[in-house]
N, C-alpha and C positions, 0 to 999 in steps of 0.2 A: 854542181849544186842543183838540187831539184827546185821546181817552181814553187812548191810550198815553202821551202827554206828561204828562197829569195823573197817571197811575199812577207814572210815573218820578219826577216831582217830589215826589209824596207819599212815596214810599219813601225818597228822599234826605232829605226834611224830617224824617220820623219817625225815621230812623236817627240823624241828627245830634241831634235833640231828646232822644233817650234815650242818647246817648253811646256808640253801638255802632259797631263796625267793620263793613265789608261782610261779612266772614267771620262775625261774630257775628249779624248780621241774617239772613244766609242760613241759619244754624243755627236761628235762632228761627222762621223761616218754614218750614223743612224742605225747602229746595231746595239744589242745588249752588251753590258760589260763582260758577261761570261763569254759570249761569242767572240768579242774582241780579244779577250785573253787567249782563247783557243787559237785564233788567227796569229797573234803575235808570238805565241810560244811554238807555233808550228805543229800543234796537235790536231788542228782541223785538216784532215787529210784530203778532203774533196771540197770544191766550191764551184759555184756557178760563175760563168763569165760575167754575169750581171754584178756579182759581188766584186770581182776584180775591177770592173768599170766604176763602181761606186767608190771603192777604195782610192782609185787613181783620181777621180773627179773631186774627192774630198780635199785633196791637196793641189788641185788645179793642174793636173797632168792627164795625159792620154794614157790608156792602158799599156800601150807599147813602151812608153817612157817608164811606167811604174815597174814593169817586169824586165826591162832591158838590162844590159850589162852594167850601166852606171846611172845613178840618179841625176837629174838635172841639178845644176848648182842652185838655181832659184826656184823654190816652191813656195806656195802660199795657200794656207787653208781657205776654203771657199767661204766660210762664215766665221764670225767671232764666236768662240766657245765661252759660254757663261758658266762659271763655277757652279756646281750643283747646289750648294747651300744658298747662294745668291738667287739662283733660278727658283729654288723651292720657296724662298721668301717672297719673290715676285708673284708666284702662283697663289700663295696664301692671301696676299693683299687683293687679288682679283684684278680685273681689267681696269684700265684707266677710264675714268668717266669725266667728260667735259663738264665743267661747272655750269649750273643753270643760272644765267645772269638775269633772267626775268624775275626771279624770286627776291633779288637783292633790293 
């Protein structure tokens, strides 16, 4: 099995294991949805080592664990993924502002 195929299958397996959509997984990794789809489908034929490190770190693993013969039993995404519609609504509302108690 080539390294690209291994990475593609790992991404799919981890995404499904953690109940993420491709959009949520792309957000977790910090890449565009299109780039993530290329990675998971195995159509991205070359990638930087930094990309492999980022993919592994996104699920709390070292790169050698990510590309090794077997995935660790316990993996955990590094951050909670917010659904994009919820995230969009939060962005529209703007940042939280502390109430001004002096005016009351």
